[in-house]
C-alpha positions, 0 to 999 in steps of 0.5 A, spaced: 435 086 641 435 081 635 441 081 630 440 085 625 440 080 619 434 077 623 431 084 623 432 085 615 430 077 613 423 078 618 422 085 615 422 082 608 418 076 609 413 081 611 411 082 604 410 075 601 406 077 596 408 083 593 413 081 588 409 075 585 411 074 577 406 076 572 403 070 569 401 070 561 394 072 558 393 068 552 388 069 546 383 065 542 384 069 535 387 066 529 394 068 528 394 072 521 402 071 517 409 070 520 412 070 527 413 076 530 419 078 534 417 077 542 420 081 548 423 076 552 426 076 559 434 074 560 434 066 560 442 064 561 445 058 556 452 055 555 455 061 551 454 065 558 459 060 562 465 060 557 469 054 554 475 050 556 480 050 551 484 044 553 481 039 557 486 037 561 488 044 563 486 046 571 479 048 571 478 055 573 473 058 577 469 061 572 467 068 572 460 070 574 456 073 568 452 080 568 445 077 568 439 081 565 439 088 563 446 092 560 443 098 564 445 094 571 451 089 569 449 086 575 451 078 578 448 074 582 451 070 587 459 070 590 460 078 593 456 082 588 449 084 589 442 084 585 438 090 585 432 086 583 432 082 590 430 084 597 434 079 601 442 079 597 449 080 599 447 087 602 444 084 608 451 081 610 455 088 610 451 092 615 456 097 618 459 094 624 461 101 626 453 103 626 451 105 633 445 101 636 441 106 637 441 107 630 439 100 628 433 100 634 431 107 630 430 103 624 437 107 620 442 102 617 438 095 618 437 094 611 442 095 606 440 095 599 443 093 592 442 099 587 445 101 581 451 107 580 454 111 575 461 108 575 464 112 569 462 110 563 459 103 565 454 102 571 455 098 577 452 095 583 453 097 590 450 096 597 447 103 600 444 104 607 436 104 606 434 109 611 427 110 610 422 104 608 420 107 601 416 102 598 412 102 590 410 110 589 413 112 595 416 119 594 423 120 595 429 124 593 435 120 593 437 112 593 437 111 600 430 113 601 427 106 598 427 100 600 431 094 598 429 092 591 427 099 589 430 105 586 428 113 587 427 115 580 425 121 576 419 125 579 421 123 586 418 116 586 421 109 589 419 104 583 421 096 583 428 094 580 427 090 574 434 088 572 431 081 570 426 085 566 418 084 565 419 078 570 421 082 576 414 086 575 407 084 578 401 084 573 399 090 570 406 093 570 412 093 565 419 094 565 422 101 563 429 105 563 427 111 567 433 116 569 434 116 576 432 122 581 439 124 584 443 123 578 439 124 571 444 122 567 444 115 569 438 110 567 436 104 570 430 099 569 424 099 573 417 097 573 412 102 571 404 101 572 401 100 564 396 104 561 393 101 556 392 104 549 391 103 542 397 101 537 396 106 531 402 106 525 404 112 522 401 117 519 396 117 525 389 121 524 391 125 530 396 126 535 392 123 541 389 117 536 393 111 540 390 114 547 397 117 550 399 124 552 403 128 546 410 126 549 408 119 549 406 113 544 403 106 545 408 101 544 408 094 546 411 092 552 409 085 554 410 078 551 402 077 551 401 083 547 399 087 552 400 095 551 402 102 554 404 109 553 411 110 553 415 116 552 417 118 545 424 118 544 429 119 539 432 111 537 430 110 529 428 103 525 433 098 527 437 102 533 437 098 540 432 101 544 434 098 551 437 105 553 433 110 549 426 110 547 424 108 540 422 114 536 414 116 534 412 110 530 416 104 532 415 099 537 421 096 541 421 089 540 426 082 541 429 079 547 432 082 553 439 086 552 438 086 544 431 089 543 431 093 537 425 099 534 421 096 528 416 100 525 408 099 527 405 097 520 397 096 517 398 088 515 392 090 509 397 095 506 401 091 501 406 097 500 407 097 508 415 095 509 416 094 502 421 100 502 425 096 507 424 089 504 421 087 510 414 084 511 409 087 516 407 081 521 402 082 525 401 075 529 399 073 536 400 074 542 404 081 541 399 084 536 391 081 538 389 086 533 391 082 526 390 089 522 397 091 526 404 089 526 411 091 525 416 091 519 420 085 521 
């Protein structure tokens, strides 16, 4: 019988192309005005590493920074695990007391990193993966999804995207969804894009954007791709990492500090006037030059 870690790695390498990153799509139209706020993936910088106050003092091991979405509070390296990764620290924490028969049957072979509720803040931990549930597989709890996946509302395994859109495949976007077994815990997962049309309020009809009544059209990727997303309660200026924006607002900004901003028509001289902002509708976020956001 092969060692369990070898089994895990061999299993994971069977799908090398499944998690290919997305490439940006360009547009040839000429920008209209201003510079819109992008939807950026997490990029660590010098501020994440800490600064020594005394250069002569002993250098202590820096604490691992949390990366990506605040819904995960995950760190790469050390003893931590990162939910996006199919192969991580969990691969070396297989239960040593698991009977050989269980391993041969495919149980406890591929421990997976999951977000779990940890009081008021989430944390990551390794859980056994008992069923190889891949993208869109049905599930009832976290252990029925493969490493890199979570069981979210509706009982479906979706790929984690703690790192944002960069963890999702083409024609997908990263969005917060409640866990199936713990609806009070939100996790970032990749969802399929449902193309739609950005329509600032007041819309001529509830379905003017091409989305169901409970959804609205929003910008979901840096290249201006749109998708129907659930209408939430976050208002103008509110953070939208853990709550969807209210109708007529779009979630823009870098991962970790995205905020709701009103959609607007760039040709309307009164657009954004009450808030002292400008209606900006430039590429790549707004391919249609007549539509932008108050920024």
